N, C-alpha and C positions, 0 to 999 in steps of 0.2 A: 445560468440555466441549471447547472448541477446543484446549486444551492436551493432552488425551488423544488427539485426532485427530492433532495435530502429532507427539506422541510415537510413535504407531503408524506414521505416515508415515515418520518418521526410522528406525524399526526396520526397516521394509520396504525402505527405500533401502539401509540398511547390509547387510541380508541379500542383496539383489540384487547389490550391489557385490561382496561376498565371493564369491558364486556366479560372477559374471563373471570375477573374478580367477582362481579355481580352474579354470574352464573354459579360460581363456587359457593357464594353465600346463600343463594336460593336453595341449593342442595342440602346445606347443613341445617337450614331452618326446618325443612321437611323431616330430617332425621331426628329432630328433637321433640317431635310430637309424641305425646304420651298415649299409651294404649288404654282404651276405655275398659275399666274393670266392671264386670256385671254386679248388680245388686239383687239380692234375694230378700223378699219380704217373708218374715216368719211371724205368723200371728197365732197366739195362744189364748185360750179362753180364761186362764187363771190370772194370778198375780205374779209380779216379778220375783217375789220371795217364795213362791210355791216350790216345794221339793219335787213334786211330780213334773212340773214344767222344766225345772233345771235338769232333770234326768233326760227329758226329751231334747232339750237344747244340746246337752253333751253328746247324746247319740247322733243328733243331726250333724254337729261339728265333726265327730269322728267319721261319719259316713262321707262327708265332703273331703276330709283329709285322705281317706282311703282311695278316693278317685282323683286325687291330685290337687285339690284346692286348699289354699291356706287363707284363713279369714284375715282380712285386712291387707292382703298382698295380691291374691289372684281372684278374690271374691269379697264383696261386702255383704253383710247380713244386717238387715234392719228389723229389729225385734219390736213387736208390739204386743201388748197384753190387753185383752178385752175386760179383764177384771169382773167377769160374770155378766157383762152387759151384752145381750144378743145383738142389739142394734150396732154395736161397735164393729162387729164382723162385716156387716153390709157397708158401713161407711168406709172402713179401711180397705176393704176389698175393692170398692169403687175407686178410691183414690189411687191405689196401686195400679189398677187396670188402666186408668186414665194416664198416669205417668209413664207406663210402659209403652204407650203408643207414641210418645214424643221422640 
């Protein structure tokens, strides 16, 4: 009779040990989830090689840095250039608006 109790106790300890291990693994999986980094769309009317646009981009980056953002680490910036095409503004604005709702 004591052998049956010992066997039952061993089984309970094994089950509790497995449950504890599974519980510990579930906690570590949650801890490894990455933080979602925001993306900002930056649309300019000119060309990528435009000096005036590069000045605007530098000022924008500097402003973000002053309030604590680092491009590529705490914020992503998606640059687009309309290259003088007015229709590009509407198309890109719509695509960013649609993607921000997801």
